[in-house]
N, C-alpha and C positions, 0 to 999 in steps of 0.2 A: 557906444551902445551896441548890443548884439543885434545881428541880423534877425529879422522876423522869421519864424518857422514857415516853410514853404509847403503848402498842402495841395495835393492833387485831388480834385473832386470829379467823380465819374457818375453821371446820372442822365437818363434819357428824358427826364421831365425838365423842361425849361424853368418852371417855377421853383423847383428844388435847387437847380444850379444857381439861379438868381438869389434865392434866399441864403444859400451857403456862401456864395461869393461876397454878397453885401455884408451879411452878419459876421462872417469870420474876419473880413477886412476891418470892420469896426472893433474887433477884438484883437487887433494887431497881428493878424496872420496874413501872409502872402498867399494868394489863391490862384490856382490854374484850373479851369473847368474844361471837361471834355464830355462828349455826348454818348460814348459807347465804350465797351470793354476793349475793342481793338484800338481806339484812339488813346485810351489810358495806357495800354501796353506800349504803344509807340512813344508816348510821352515819358514813360518810366525807363525805356531804353535810352532815350535821348539825354535825360538828366536825372539827378538824384533828388527825391522828395523826402521831406522829414516825416510825412505820414500820408496815407491814402484813405479817402472816404469814397466808398463805392456802393451803389445800389446792388442788391443781390439778384435782381431780375432785370435784364436789359434785352432789347430785341436781337442783338447779335450774339447772345450767349449768356449763360448764367454766371453770377458773381463768384461761385465756388471754383469754376474753371479759371476765371480771372485770378482768383486768389492763388491757385496753384502756379500759374504762369508768373505772377508777380513775385512769388516767393523764390522762383527759379532765377529771376533777374536780380533781386536784391532781398535776401532773406531777413535783413535787419530792418527793413522799412515796415513800420507798424501799419496794419490794415484794419480799418473799422468798416464793417458791412452794415448797410441800412436796408430795412425791409418793412413792408406793411403787412406781410404774411408770415408771422412767427410760428414756430413749433419747436418742440424739444429736438426732433431730428435735425432740423435746420441749424439750431444752435450747436449741436454736437458736430455736425459737418463743418460749420464755420470755424469752430475751434480746431477741428482736426486738420483743416487746410491752412492753419497758421494765422487766422484772423485774431487780432488782439482783442477786439470787442465786437459787439453785435447789438445794434440799437434799433428801436422801433420807430416807424413813421406813424403819426406826426411826432416831432420832437421839439423841444424848446431850444432856442439858439444858445441861451446861457448854459444849458446842460451839455450841449454839444461842445461848446468852447471849453467848458470845464473838463470834460472827458479828454479832449485833445491835449490840454495842458498837463493833465495827470499822466497821460501816456508818454508825452514828449519829455516831461521833466524826469521821469524814471528811466526812459530809453532802455527798457529791458528787452533783450533779444526774445523774439517770439519762440515759444516752446513748440516742439514738434509733437503731434498727437500720435498715439499708437496705431490707430486704425481709422480708415474712412468708412463711415456707416453708409450702407447702400441707400439709394434714393427711395423714399416712401411716398404714398399718396397723401393728399391734403389732410385727411383726417388721421391724426397721429396714431401710430402703433402704440404709443405710450398711453393713449386714451386721455391725455391732457389736451384740452381744446381751448383755444383763445388766442386772440391776436392783439389785445390791448397792450400798451407799454408795460404795465405791471406784470403781465404774464410772460412777456418776452424777457424781462429781467429774471423771472423764475427759470425759464428755459436756459438762460445763460449760466445761472448758478448750478443747475443740474449738470450741464455740460462740463463745467470745471470740477464739480464734485465727483463725477464719474471717472475722472482721470487720477484720483487719489484714493487712498485707503483711510483717509481721515474720518473721524466720527462727525456725524451731521446731526444738527438739531433743526427740526421742521416745526414751525409754529403757525397757527391759523385757527380760525373758528371751526366749529364742527361742520362737516359737510363741504369743506373747501378742497379736499382731495389730497390729504397728507400722505395716505398710503400709496396713492398713485405716483406721487413725487418720489417716495422712497423706492418704489418698484422701478421707476424710470432710471434712477441713479444706478441701481443694481444692473438693470438690463443693458445699460450702455457702458458698464465697467468691465474690467478684465475678469470679474467674478460671475459674469452672466451665465456661464454653464453650470454653476454650482447652486445650491438651494437658496431660495429667498423665503424666509419664514416671518410671518407677521403675528404679533402677540398684543392683545388688548389688555393692558395691565389693570384697568379698572374693573374688569370682570372676574378677577381672581383674588382670593385672600392671600396674605403674605406666604403662608405655608404652601398653598397650591402653586403660587407664582414661582417661588424658589424651586419647588419640586419640578415644575415644568421646564424651567430654564436651566437648572444645574443638574437635574436628574437625581436619583437616590439609589441607595443599596437596599437589598432585601432586609426587612425588619427595621428600617430606619425610623418608621413611625407606624401607627396603627393603619392597616390597610396596605402597607408596602409589602406585597407578597412576592415581588420579584425585583431584581435589579432593573433600573430603567435609565436609558440614555436621555440626557437633557437636551433642550433645543439648541444650546450653545454648541454642544458636540455635534448634533445633527446638522447644523448649518456650517460646519467647519469648511473653510474655503469660500463660503458664501456670505450672505448678509442676514442679519436678524433685525427686524423693525419692532421697536418697543413704543407702542402708542399709549397716550394718556399717562405719561410719567408723573404728572402732578398728583395723581391719586395714590402714588406708592408711599409706603411708610419709610421712616428713617432707617429701620433695620434693613429693608430691602435695598435702599439707596446705598447703604454701606457695602453690602455684598456686591452690588453692581459696580461700585467704584473700584473695589479690589480687582474685579475682572478687567476693567478698563485699564487699570494701572499695570497689571502683571500679565495680561493675556492668558490667564490660567483660570480653570474652574475646578471645583471640588464637589463631587456628588454629596448630597445630604447623607450622613451616616458613614462617610468614608474619610480616611486620613490621607488619601492619595490625590495629588493635584495633577491635572492634565493641561497641557498647552493647547489652545485652540486658535485657529486663524479665522476668526469670525468678525466681520465688520459690523459695527453697531450704529444704527440710525435711530435716533429718538424723536418723539413728537409729543406735542401737548397743545390743547386748545386754550390753556392758561399761559400767561407770560411767566416762564420759569425765572427769568431775570428778576422780575419784581418779587416773586415768591422767595427766591434766594436772598434778596436784600432784606426781606421781612423775616427771614429765619424759618420759613415754611418748607423750604427745599434746600438740600445741602449745597452750599456755594461751590465747594470743591468738585462735586459731581457735575454741577451746571457748567463749570468752566471746562471740564473734561469732555462733556457732550457737545459743547458749542464751538468746536474748532472751526466748523463751517456752519453758518446759519442760513436758513431759507424761510422767509416770512411769506405766507400765502395770502393774497388779497381776498377779501370777501366778495361775493358776486355783485353786491350793490356798488362796488368801486370799479367793476370791470366793464366800463362803458362800451356798449356795442357787442359784447360777447354772448348775450342771451340768445339772439337769433341763431348764431353759429352753434352754440351748445344744443339748442332745441332741434336743429336739423340733424345734428349728430345722434342724439338720442332717438329721434323718430326714424332715422335710417336703421339704427340697430333694432328697433321694434319691427321695422319692415322685414328685416332678415328672418324674424321669427314668425310674423303674421303678415304675409304679403297681401295687398300692396302696402307700401309705406304710408302711414297716416300723414296728412298735410294740415298745416295751420291756416286758417283764414287770416286775412290782414288784421281784422278786428281782434282776433284771439292773440296774434303775435304782439300787437300793440299793448294789450292788457298784460302780457308777460313782461314786456319791457318796462312797464310802469311799476311793477311790483318790486319791493325791496328785497325779497327772498332772505329772511332771517336764517333759514335753514340752508342757504347757499346752494351749491350745485346739486347736492343730494335732494333738496326740496324741489328744485326744478325738474329733475329726472322723475321723481315720484309723481309730481303733478302731471307730467306728460304721459306717464304710464296709465294713470287714472283717467285722463282725458281721452286717450286712445281707446280705452275699454268702453267708454260711453259714446264714442263717435259712431256715425253711420256713414257708409260709403267712403270710408277712409278720409273724411274731412272733419277736422277738429274745429268746432265753432266756439264762440264765447260761452255758450251754455254748457259745453263739455268741461270747462275749466273749474277747479275748486272755487267754491262760493267766495272765499276770502280774497282771492285774486281778482275776481269779477267786481266785488264790492269796492276794492281799492281803485280799480280802473274807473268805475262810475263816479266815485267820490272825487277823483282827480279831475275828471271832466267838469263836474259840478263846480269845483273850485275855480277852474279857468273861466267858466261862464259867469260865475258870481263876481269875480274880480273885474271882468270887462263891464258888467252891469253897474257895479259900484263906481267905477271910474267915470262912466257916463253920467251917473247921478250927481256926483259932487265935484265935477271937473272945475267949475267956476264959482264954488261956494254959494249955492242958490239959497233963497229964502225958504222957510218951512213950507209955505204954500207951493212954491215952485218945485221943491223937492218931492212933495206929494204928487204933484202933476206929472213929473218925470217918472216916478216910480210906477204910477198907474199905467203910463204909456208903455213902459218896458214890459209890464205884465201883460197888457193887451196885445202887444206885438208878439210876445212869446206864445200866447194862446190863439194867435191869428184872429184877434178881434172877437173871440167867443165870450159874450158877456157872462154866461153861466159859469164857465171855467174861471174867468177873471174874478168873479164874486167869491168863488170857493177859495182861490189862492189868497185873495186879499182879506178874507174874513169879514166881508160885507154882504148885506143882502142885495138882491138883484135890483131893487128899486133905487138904492143909494148909488149903485154903479150907473144906472140909467141917468140919474140926475147929474152925476159928475160928467158923464159922456156928453150930455146936452150942454152943460156949462162950458166945458173946455174943448168941445168939438173933436173928441177923440175919434180915431178911425176904428170902426167896428163892423162886424158882419150884420147883414140884414136878418130879420127874424126867420126867414125861411132857410137861411144858410146855417143857423146855429146848430141845428140837430145833426148836420152832416160834417161839421168840423172835426178833424181828428187831432188827438192830443195824447202824449205820453203822460198820464196823470201822475204816476209816482215820481217821475223825474221833475216835473214842474212843481209838484208839492214840496219836494225837498229844496228846490231852488228858492221858492217863495219863502219857506221857513228860514233859510239861511239869510236871505236879504232882510227879512223882518228883524231877525236877531241882531244883525250888524247895524241897522239903522237905529233901532230902539236902544241898543247898547251904547 
């Protein structure tokens, strides 16, 4: 039986060390744990490990410096860096320093064990990256913001895509940042000094799209009064980003396929072909794989485009990223209109509860609108769009209603006891105010008074009734929901 793989774990958090030591041992790994980068380097000098797992931020230095020194000791040892603070720049630097992978905290032990097995089974020598990207601040130069595991995976794919000239296909819902991803790939690639040109294919007819991309000669069609260089030529040496490819016709797809296969373009109306060194990055908010399978998109073009694929997560699946994105957008607004607007806790909670079908773009627009309505640089709940506020209020009502219903039916009461409990819940909600209770219950005040006398409910005295305060609209909605659930 082969010896178990020996893994070196370096992390200053005792809980992470314990988790990895226990979890990896249960997955048949041998584990050595250390608390710092210095201890890890000493261990790596003393013996050979099959792989190293290291936190990227430790008190005695950063994990990137550790990666450099570890590579000097043994360049064949696979290094996997762990962090709770992901960014495109960090992923690019991690890859540049020889890290084999880059994983976000928190992680699932099964995923970590599977990653280690894939790395160790393949045992490929770590590739050297061309350049080390200089350290940037927390808010990314790439404008891609987020620390959730799904976004860290995106950063890792961007880092790898930037090291090649392969075509890339980016998919994701509208507003998820597909153009930002394409721009980041370009900016961190060897093409960074050359043009990056973005084209929205859905906004142009076939004729105009081909004329824009391939160029045309004088007289090629009505209105072609001069020769014109196409965008493929203009982006020579750089990158062209083609968005909304699902909207293009079969004719255009055939032309694009020829360019991808040959690396040549021919202007409309010309017989001369020209070679261009332009990288193509495509994108779509529709799933091109499914469209290709259904015959709505050319399968051969799909496979040419999808050499590397990046799927962007919708904002509703990026747990915890909304506050980070909100601070980023508000900071940008502050650069234009100082001081930077701030969110109240209530407003931030409302944003976190919203599903954002329009994704990051919807969040940004909501904050721009809210900042315009704010006073004194403070964004309150009233400043947010009404549909976001309504969703927040509805969510709170549902929580209260669930708690109230659980209290009502916890022990399967009789109909009379159910009525008794329901009335008591409503009286508690309105602080014993009989007038408000009668309104919510749909009873007249005399009936309420009789029930109070019969069951000895706690109520306000007559002279207290007029001063009791109540949010009428909120309680009315809660009462209606309770009535509907009980009667249904």
